[in-house]
N, C-alpha and C positions, 0 to 999 in steps of 0.2 A: 504494500500500500504506500502510495506517495504521501509523505508527511508535509503538511502545510503549516507555516508559521502564522498564527493568528494576528500577530502584530503587523506582519508584512501584508496580510490580507486587508487589514483596516486601512492601509495606505491607498486602497482602491476607491475609497469613498469619494464621490464627486468626479471620478474619472470617466472618460468616455470609452466605451467598448462597442464592438459590433456583435450582435447576437442574431444569428441566422440572417445576416445581411442587413439588419435593422440597426441604425445608430442609436445607442442607448447610453444613459448615464447611470452609474452605480449610486443608488440612493440609500441602501442599507446592506449590512452584512450579517448573515446568520452564522456565527462562528461555530456553534454546536452542530449545525447541520452541514457546515461547509458549503454554504450557498450564498449567492448574490441576489439582491433584489434590484432589478433594472427598470428604468422608466424610459419609454420611447421618447427620444429626443425631439421628434417632430411634433410632440404633443397632440398626436391624433387621439381624439376622444372616443371612448367606447362606452356603451351603456353597461352600468354595473347593477347587479341585482341586490335587493335587500335580503333580510334574513328569511323571507318567505318565497324568494325566487322571482319576485316581481321586479320589473324594470324600475329603477329608482333614480339614478342620476348619471350624468356623463362625466368621465374623468380620464386622464391620460392612461394609456395602457401600461401595465406593469407586468414583469415576468420574474418569477423566482426560479433561479437556475443553479443547478449543482456545479460546484467548481471542478469536481473530478468526474471522470468518465464512469460508466456503469461498473467496471471492474476495479475502480479506484487505483488503477495503475498509472494513470496519466491525467492530463487536464481534459475537461469537457471539449469535444471537438466543435461544439457550437459556439465556443468562445476562443477562437484561435489565437487571439492576442495574449491570452494567459500564458501560453507556451513561451512567449518572449520575455516574460517577467520572472524575476527571482523571488518566488514565493515559498520555496522549500524551507523546511525546518532542518537546521543542521545541528547535529550533536557532536560535541568534541569526541574524537576517537581516542581509544587507548593506544599507548605505544605498542609497537609490534612485540609480541612475546609476553605481554602482561596478562593476556586473557587466561592463561593456564595457571597463574599464581593464585594462591589463596590460602 
């Protein structure tokens, strides 16, 4: 599993990303779910439903998108720009030969 650094992920707030070819802005980060909440930058309004499923109001379209792919082995292919960013969590590695001591 690819490990993501939550602090590096938070740096994406307010950034612009393409999601399935749609220019979007990162408006929230769900760290526990490793997901981004994106808003359509074109501010195209869609009809939102109320708690009863009835049409209620128009608001910009938002998307909640997983940062990782389905196998959690790499970044979500629908967000190609993530692959160009350094978001991985790095652990200090033990010196060679230390792992057998104890």
